[in-house]
N, C-alpha and C positions, 0 to 999 in steps of 0.2 A: 416273626417277631413284630411287635407293635412299633409303628413309627408315628411321628407327630402328625403327619398329614393323613396317612392312610395305612391300611394293612391288607395284604392279600392272604386271606386264610386259604389253606389248601393250595398254596402257590405252585406246588409241583404239578397241578393240573393245567397250568398255563402252557399248553402244548402247541398252541397255534403258531404257525410261521407267518406272522403278520407282515404284510407287504408295504405298509404305509399308505395304502390306497383306501383304507377304511374311511367311512363317512365320519364327520366330526362329532356326531352325537353319541350318546351312550344310553343304555337301558338298564333298569333294575328289574329283576324278575323274582317273584315268589310263587312257588308251586305248592299249594297246600291241599288238604283233603277235600275242601268244599269248592275249590276253583283256582283260577290263575290270575295273578295281578301283574301288570306290566306298566312301567313308567318310563317316559322318554325325557332325557335331559340334553340341553345344548349348552355349549360354552359361551361366555360373554367375551368381551375384548381382552379381559385379563386371564382368560382360561378357566374361570370358575363356572361350574356347571349349575344350571337352574332348570327346574322342571317346566316342560312346555305342554305335556299332556300325560294322562294316565288312564288306565282302564282296568276293570275287574270283570271277570266272567265266571259264573258258576259252571262247574262241569264235573263229570265223573272221570275216574282215572283213564278209562278207555277212550275218552274224548279229548284228552290233553293235547295230543299232537295237532289235531284239527283246530281246536280252540286257540292254542298259542300261535299257530301259523296265521290264523285270521287276525288275531290281535296285532301281530307283527306287521301284517299288510295294512291294517287300519291306521297304524301309526307311521307307516312308511319307514319301518325300522330294519328292513332286511339288510344284512351285512354289517350291522352295528355291533360294537363290542358290548358284551353283556356281563353284568355282575349278578350272579345268582345268590339269593338270600335264602338260607335254610330256615324253615320255621322251627320253633322251639322244640317241638315233639320229635324232630328228626336227628337230634344230637344230644350229647351230654357234655358238661364241662366239669372238670375236676381241678381244684387247686392242689398243687403238690410242691414239695421243697425242690428248688431248682437243682438239677443234677450238675455236678462239678465237672463239666466237659466243655469242649470247644463249642462255640455257637452253632457251627455247622452240624454238630452231632446232637444238639439239644432235642430235636423232635424224636429221633430214634431212642434216645435214652429215656425221655419222658414216656414214650409209648409203653415200655416195659414196666414202668412204675404203676400203670393202671390195669395191668393184665388181670389181676385178681379182683378188680372192682367191677368188671363187666359181666353181664349175663349172657354174653355170646363170645365166640372164639375170637381171639385177637387177630387171627389171620383174616377174619371177615370184617375188620375195622379199618377205617381211614382216620388218621390222626394228624393234628397240627397244634402248634402252641402259640400263645401270646403272653407277654410279660405282665407281671403283677407290679403296680406302681411302687417304686422304691421308697417313697416318702410315707407309705402306708404300712410299712412293716412293723413299726413300733418295737424295734430291737429283735424281731424274729429273723431267722435265716431267710435268704432270698427265696421267693416263691415264683411259681410259673403256673399258668393256666393251660391245661391240655384239653382240646376239644376232640371228641370221639363220635364218629358217624359210621353207620353200616356202609360197607362198600357198595352194596346193591343199590342204595339210595343215590349214591354219587354216579354210578354207572347209568342208572335210569335217567338222571338229570342230564348227563352229558349227551345221551342219545336224543332226548327231547329237544334240547337247545340246538343241536346240530340239524335235526330234521325241520326245525321251524324257520331256519334261515338266519339265525343269529350266530355270532361268534363268541364263544365263551372266553372271557378274559380272566375271571376270578370267581371264587366262591366265598361268601361270608356267612356268618351266623347272624341271626336277627339282633342279638345283643350288641354286636359291634356295628351293625348297620344303623341302629338307633343312635349310636354315638355320633354318626355323621350329622344328624339333625341337631342333637344337643350342642355340638360344637359351634353351631351357627346362632345360638340363642343369645349370646352375649359378646361384646367386643373385648371383654376381659377374660382371657382364657385361664387365668390363674384363680378365678372364682368358680366353684363347683356349680354345675347345672343339673337339674333334676327333670327327667322326662317320664311321664306316666302314660303308658299306651294300653288302652282297654279295648279289647275286641271280644265279641260274645264267645264265652268259653275260656278265655285266657286274658291275663294281664301281665304286663312287664313294667318294672320300675328300674331305670338306669340312672346312675350318678357318674358324671363325667367331669374331669378337670384336666387342663393342660393337654387336651387331645387324647387322654387315656381313660379307659373304662375302669373305674374303681370298683363299682358294685353293680350287679344286676340281680333282680329278684323276680322269679316267676311265680304266679299264683292263679287260682281259679277265679273266674268272673262270670256271672250270669246276668245277661241283659234282661231276661224274663223276670228274674227275681227283683232286679232293680225297678222294673216297671210295675211290680205287684206291691200295692200299698202296705200290705201286711208284712212284707219282707224287706222293704226299703231300709229300715233302720239297721237291720242285721247286715245287709250288704254294705252300707256306709261304714258301719263299725268295723267290719272285717277289712275293708279297704284302708281305713284310717290306721288300723293295727299294722297292716303290711308296710305302709309308708313309714310309720313311726319306728318299726323294727329296723327298717333300712337306714333311717336317719341315725338311730341310736348306734347301730353297728359302725356306720360311717364315722361317727364322732368318737365313740369309746374304743373301738378296736383298730381303727385306721388313723386316728388322731387328726381328723379333718373337720373343717367348719361346714356344717350342713347349709345348703342353700336356703334362702328366704322365700323363693318362689318355685313352685312346681308347675311345669307346663304340661297340660293334660290334652290328650286327644283320645276320643272315645266314640262309641256308636251313637247314632241319633236317639235322642230320648227327650221326653217331656219333663224329665226330672232335672232340676238345677244342680247337677252333680258337683260342679266346681264350688258353688256356694256352700253346699252341704258338707263337703269334705273340708273346706277351709275353716269351718267352725269346729272341727274335731281334731285338728293337728296344728302344730306350731309353725305353720308356713302358709303363705297365700297360694291358692290354687287358681290358675288362669288357663283359659283355653288356648291351645297352641296357635300362635300366629304363623301361618305357613308362608308369609312373605319371605322368610329367610330361605325357603326352598324354591319359591317361584320367582323371587326377585322383584315382586310387586305385591300390591294388596290382593289377597286371595281369600275368599270365604271358604271355610271348611265345609265340604259336602260329604255325603255318605260315600261317594266314589273315592274321595281322598282317604277316608278311613279304611276302606277295604283294600286300598292300594298303598297304604302307608309304608309298609316294609319295603315294597318295591321302590317307592319314592326315596326312602332312606338309602337304598342301595345305589340308585342312579346318581346321587349327588356326592358319592364317595370321592374324596380327594386323595390322590396317590402320588407319592414322590416319583420323580422320573428315575 
């Protein structure tokens, strides 16, 4: 279930018998088709985590154990708790009507609701749930979001983390990990925050308020097309359309006030993407200030872009 500070997706995988001797730091990890990203965060005097370093290394599947082990050693992160962030292509999310059962039975009840929606056997699936914000229902019955992932992906991830010297603490999806960053963009949690994350091949738009994920939209994004003058206008128009659809749904179907600013993080490009988008939508687009993640002024570099999901996972705030 979603909590105001944080959420442990797939919490039943928290199998470790922690001794209390673990180091103070925490790492965020993303394992995707083109490589591995790792981010290290350390707590300040108030216990809030800020990024101190991050790394991304391209690699093939057969090289993952070796590469992750080296990244862990490079960051002196052996033995640290790890929050694994699943890339968008490794899971599916379905909104369903909330089953009328006890909270302890929600996950199992929701699991059977999606049986016929899957293109693989339910026995081969790992599932968990998080709440749909109650003030976005507009008179509809209570809803629930159920996340489905193939069990083989989880088993492989567990093995990889264990062999690298990290200690798995929890597993998140990238939508909820991005929420961790959006929550830090304003001092007023009652105002919606918009975060647009563009990585070559994929884009994600999330809208967050009061610590809850209200909406996430996944879409295709081509850096090559953006850098091709003959295709730039088409790419910008498509991006603007995705953003406007998200805002329209947020306002008309959820009854929420769209944010006036969109924080953008995207790949290196000579194209003034923020300015071009800002002229096509009813919101200002600004490049994401990573100071909220680092605790100081920090320029966005390509390394941060490739490691962004891991950064988002590392700064997750979780209730005791």
